[in-house]
C-alpha positions as CSV (number, residue, x, y, z in Angstrom):
1,M,22.2,-13.5,-17.7
2,K,19.1,-13.8,-15.5
3,I,20.7,-12.2,-12.5
4,N,21.6,-9.1,-14.5
5,R,18.0,-8.8,-15.8
6,W,16.7,-9.2,-12.3
7,L,19.0,-6.5,-11.0
8,R,17.9,-4.2,-13.9
9,Q,14.3,-4.7,-13.0
10,L,15.0,-4.0,-9.4
11,C,16.8,-0.8,-10.3
12,L,14.0,0.3,-12.5
13,F,11.5,-0.4,-9.8
14,L,13.5,1.6,-7.2
15,F,14.1,4.4,-9.7
16,S,10.4,4.7,-10.4
17,L,9.6,4.9,-6.7
18,M,12.5,6.9,-5.3
19,S,14.5,8.3,-8.3
20,L,17.4,5.9,-7.8
21,S,19.4,4.9,-10.8
22,C,21.7,2.2,-9.4
23,T,24.6,1.9,-11.9
24,D,22.5,2.8,-15.0
25,T,23.1,6.1,-16.8
26,L,20.3,8.2,-18.3
27,E,21.5,9.1,-21.8
28,S,18.4,10.8,-23.1
29,S,14.8,11.6,-22.3
30,V,12.1,12.7,-24.7
31,V,8.6,13.6,-23.7
32,V,6.5,11.9,-26.3
33,Y,3.1,12.7,-24.9
34,S,1.8,15.3,-22.3
35,N,-1.8,16.1,-21.6
36,D,-3.6,17.9,-18.8
37,F,-6.8,18.1,-20.9
38,S,-6.9,21.9,-20.7
39,D,-7.1,22.2,-24.5
40,L,-10.0,19.6,-24.6
41,N,-7.7,17.2,-26.5
42,L,-8.3,13.4,-26.3
43,A,-6.1,12.5,-29.3
44,G,-4.7,9.0,-29.0
45,F,-7.2,8.0,-26.3
46,D,-9.8,5.2,-26.7
47,G,-12.8,5.2,-24.2
48,A,-12.0,8.5,-22.6
49,R,-14.2,11.6,-22.1
50,L,-13.9,15.0,-20.5
51,F,-15.7,16.8,-17.8
52,I,-15.2,19.8,-15.5
53,F,-14.3,19.3,-11.8
54,Q,-13.4,22.1,-9.4
55,D,-13.2,24.5,-12.4
56,D,-10.6,22.3,-14.2
57,T,-11.2,20.1,-17.3
58,I,-10.1,16.6,-16.7
59,S,-10.7,13.1,-18.1
60,G,-13.4,11.1,-16.4
61,F,-15.2,10.2,-14.4
62,Y,-14.9,6.4,-14.6
63,N,-16.5,3.4,-12.9
64,K,-15.9,-0.1,-14.0
65,E,-14.3,1.3,-17.2
66,E,-11.0,1.2,-19.1
67,V,-9.3,3.9,-21.1
68,T,-6.3,3.3,-23.4
69,L,-3.7,5.8,-24.7
70,R,-1.9,4.7,-27.9
71,I,1.3,6.5,-28.9
72,E,2.9,5.6,-32.2
73,N,6.3,6.4,-33.9
74,L,8.3,6.5,-30.7
75,P,12.0,7.6,-30.9
76,S,14.7,5.1,-30.2
77,H,14.5,4.1,-26.5
78,N,14.9,1.2,-24.1
79,V,12.8,2.4,-21.2
80,M,9.4,4.2,-21.0
81,K,8.4,6.4,-18.1
82,V,4.6,6.9,-17.5
83,T,3.4,9.4,-15.0
84,V,-0.3,9.7,-14.4
85,D,-2.1,12.0,-11.9
86,I,-5.4,10.5,-10.9
87,L,-8.2,11.7,-8.7
88,V,-10.0,9.1,-6.6
89,H,-13.5,10.2,-5.9
90,D,-15.9,9.4,-3.0
91,S,-16.2,6.1,-1.1
92,W,-13.3,4.0,-2.2
93,D,-13.0,1.2,0.4
94,G,-9.4,0.0,-0.2
95,N,-8.3,-3.6,0.6
96,P,-11.2,-5.3,2.5
97,D,-12.3,-8.4,0.6
98,D,-15.9,-8.8,1.8
99,E,-17.4,-9.9,-1.5
100,Q,-19.5,-6.7,-1.5
101,S,-17.6,-3.4,-1.2
102,G,-14.0,-4.3,-2.0
103,P,-11.2,-4.6,-2.7
104,D,-11.4,-1.5,-4.9
105,F,-8.7,-2.0,-7.5
106,W,-7.0,0.6,-9.8
107,I,-4.8,-0.8,-12.6
108,M,-2.2,0.5,-15.1
109,A,-1.0,-1.8,-17.9
110,V,1.6,-1.2,-20.6
111,D,1.1,-3.3,-23.7
112,Q,-1.3,-5.5,-21.8
113,Q,1.1,-6.2,-19.0
114,E,0.1,-4.9,-15.6
115,V,2.6,-2.6,-13.9
116,V,0.3,-1.3,-11.2
117,R,-2.5,-3.2,-9.4
118,T,-3.3,-1.3,-6.2
119,T,-6.2,-0.1,-4.1
120,F,-7.2,3.2,-2.6
121,S,-9.3,4.2,0.4
122,N,-11.0,7.5,1.1
123,S,-12.3,6.2,4.5
124,P,-11.5,7.9,7.8
125,C,-9.1,5.8,9.8
126,E,-9.6,5.4,13.5
127,S,-7.9,3.2,16.0
128,T,-11.0,0.9,16.2
129,F,-11.8,0.9,12.4
130,C,-9.7,1.5,9.3
131,L,-10.2,0.5,5.7
132,Y,-6.6,0.2,4.6
133,Q,-5.3,0.6,1.1
134,S,-2.3,-0.9,-0.8
135,Y,-1.0,2.3,-2.5
136,P,1.9,3.3,-2.8
137,D,2.5,-0.5,-3.0
138,N,0.8,-3.1,-5.1
139,Y,-2.0,-5.2,-3.6
140,A,-2.2,-6.5,-0.9
141,R,0.0,-4.3,1.3
142,Q,-1.7,-2.6,4.3
143,N,-1.2,1.2,4.3
144,V,-3.4,3.8,5.9
145,P,-6.0,5.6,3.7
146,K,-4.5,8.4,1.4
147,S,-0.9,7.1,1.8
148,G,1.3,8.6,-0.9
149,A,-1.3,11.2,-1.9
150,V,-0.2,14.6,-3.3
151,K,-3.4,16.3,-2.3
152,T,-6.1,15.2,0.2
153,N,-8.3,18.2,0.9
154,I,-10.4,18.1,-2.3
155,P,-14.3,17.8,-2.1
156,G,-16.0,14.6,-3.2
157,L,-17.5,14.4,-6.7
158,C,-20.9,13.0,-6.2
159,L,-22.0,11.0,-3.1
160,F,-19.7,13.1,-0.9
161,G,-19.7,16.2,-3.1
162,A,-20.6,18.4,-0.1
163,F,-17.7,17.1,2.0
164,E,-14.1,18.0,2.0
165,S,-11.4,15.3,1.6
166,Y,-13.4,12.8,-0.4
167,T,-11.4,13.3,-3.5
168,T,-7.7,12.3,-3.2
169,Q,-5.0,13.1,-5.8
170,Y,-2.1,10.7,-6.6
171,S,0.8,11.0,-8.9
172,I,1.7,7.5,-10.1
173,S,5.0,7.0,-12.0
174,R,6.5,3.8,-13.4
175,L,9.5,2.9,-15.5
176,V,9.1,0.0,-18.0
177,D,11.6,-1.8,-20.2
178,H,10.4,-1.1,-23.7
179,T,11.8,-0.9,-27.2
180,N,8.8,-1.1,-29.6
181,G,7.9,1.8,-31.8
182,D,4.4,2.0,-30.4
183,I,3.0,1.8,-26.9
184,D,-0.5,1.1,-25.4
185,I,-1.1,2.5,-21.9
186,S,-4.3,1.2,-20.3
187,L,-5.9,2.6,-17.1
188,K,-8.9,0.9,-15.5
189,D,-10.6,0.0,-12.3
190,E,-12.2,-3.1,-10.7
191,L,-14.6,-1.5,-8.2
192,R,-17.0,-3.5,-6.1
193,Q,-20.3,-1.9,-5.0
194,D,-22.9,-4.7,-4.7
195,G,-26.3,-3.3,-4.0
196,I,-25.5,0.3,-4.9
197,P,-28.1,1.8,-7.4
198,D,-25.9,4.6,-8.7
199,Q,-22.4,3.0,-8.7
200,A,-20.6,5.9,-10.5
201,C,-21.9,8.3,-7.9
202,D,-20.7,6.1,-5.1
203,E,-17.1,5.8,-6.2
204,S,-15.2,6.7,-9.4
205,W,-11.8,8.1,-10.6
206,S,-10.5,10.6,-13.1
207,I,-7.3,11.5,-14.9
208,A,-5.9,15.0,-14.2
209,S,-2.8,14.6,-16.4
210,I,-0.6,12.1,-18.1
211,V,3.1,12.4,-19.2
212,V,4.9,9.8,-21.2
213,E,8.7,9.8,-21.8
214,A,11.0,7.7,-23.9
215,L,14.3,7.1,-22.2
216,V,17.7,5.7,-23.3
217,V,19.3,4.1,-20.2
218,N,22.7,2.4,-20.3
């Protein structure tokens, strides 16, 4: 019934945000992919690369780019859990739609279906001026810069490399109904920086780690 499917989707959404399970029971969970890039491994990735930031090897940095992770031969499951730790570097402007500097989107898609479309802001927020972001919600909710971050006191990468707090780390986790034997997880941005000569230095993002789990939920 449609109402049961709607309730299941609601429960999955709440579970992904707040670890709520509603009436579902987690029967099994298998980690099918885990990578923090410390062993210089990009197996399964298309369009990815490595670099060193703050003495750690991570994947990035990206500007107007898309990377895709393909995992094959999955065990039996009906839900996939994807957890990505990303680093948002330098001058992300969040929600403002001024046809020049924003909105600055970051997107996660599973098998070509978007599960996250949000914005981030690294701007200082004052009572008279604040560039709001959507995260931890999808666009176009209004949240203060760095809402939902797990770490905020990281130096910038390029344009603001000499300044603290211009890289922000987020841990983004989503549950998705899924039964296929393979999965494609795409991560990309839609950054706006009209008139900026070195756009990757102005704002970019990186992947610190990614964990993918195959779940059986009944």
